[in-house]
N, C-alpha and C positions, 0 to 999 in steps of 0.2 A: 548247895541245894537249898539251905535253910532261907536265904536271900528270896531265892526264885518262890519257893511257897508263899513266904512271907507276903511278897509282891502281890501274886495270885490270890492269896486272901484279901488283901486289901484292893486289889481292881473288884472281886467279887462283891465287898463291902459296899464301895462307889458305885456300882452298877445297881446294887438293892436300892442304894440312897437317893443318887441322882437320875437313875433311866439308863437305859441303852444308848451309847456313845457319849457318855458324860463322866470324867472320872472326877472331877473337883479339882480345885486351885493346886492343892498341895502333891496331889498324886501326877497331874499333868506337869507342875514344875519339877517333878523329880524325873519323870520320862524325859523331857525335855533337855535337863542337865545331862543326863546320859549320851543321849544326840548327840549334843553340843560338844561333849568329850570325845566321842566317837569322831566327829569330824575333825576336831583338832589331831587327833592319832594319825586320821587318814591322811592330812596334809602333810604332817612328818614324814610317814611313811612312805608317801607319793613323791616328796621331795627327796628323801633318799634315794629310792630305788632310780628315778631319772637322773640322780647324780652318779650312783656308784655303779649301777647295771646299762644304764641305757646312754649314758654320758652326753644327755642332750637336754638344751633348755627346752626344746620343743616337747619332749615326752612328757614334762611334768604339767603342760598344759593339757595333752590329751589324757593322762591319767584322770586330772580334775575334770574336764570337760566329759569323759563317759562317766565319771561317778554322778553328776548331776543329771544326766540322761538316764543313768540307771535309777537314781532316786526318784526321779520325776515319775517315770513306768511304775516304780514299785507304790509312791505312795498316791497316785491319782489314777492309775489304773488296777494294779493287780491287788492291793489291800481293799480298796472299796467293792471289788468284785468278790474276790476270795472269803474275806473276812466282816464286810460290811461296815468297814470304816468310814465315818463319816467326813465329809469336805473339811471341815474345820480342824479336824486331828489330821488330817494328811498336809494341809497348808502348815500347820504348827510344827510338825515332825519337817517336812520340808525345808521350811526356813531354819529351822536350828540346825539342820546341815548344811544349807547352802550359804546363809550368811556368812560364817567364818571363810567358807572357800572362796567367796565374792569378795571378803576384805582381804585375804592374803593375796589374790590375785590384781586386786585394786592397789595395795600400798606396797607389797614385797615383791612386784613382778621382777622377775631373774633376769 
């Protein structure tokens, strides 16, 4: 809980300093680092699930494609509509999630 409160205070300071929709470079880098880490964890989980539970190489592609579709909906439709998220932030978040998935699919296709 302490980390969450600290993050929320940092966001509030950034919004006062830079205005609505801007967080500054340090806080943006912090956020995108966690998005990138989450993407890597999702890739490992999807690969493990597809191998151990589904037993199919195709299941991995379905899981990763479903994640990309869900992320696209979230970042470009849901977040702007519900939270007023700017397009630039949505693109950065989407890229931090999708770039590792695309990299994995391109270089480590099963």
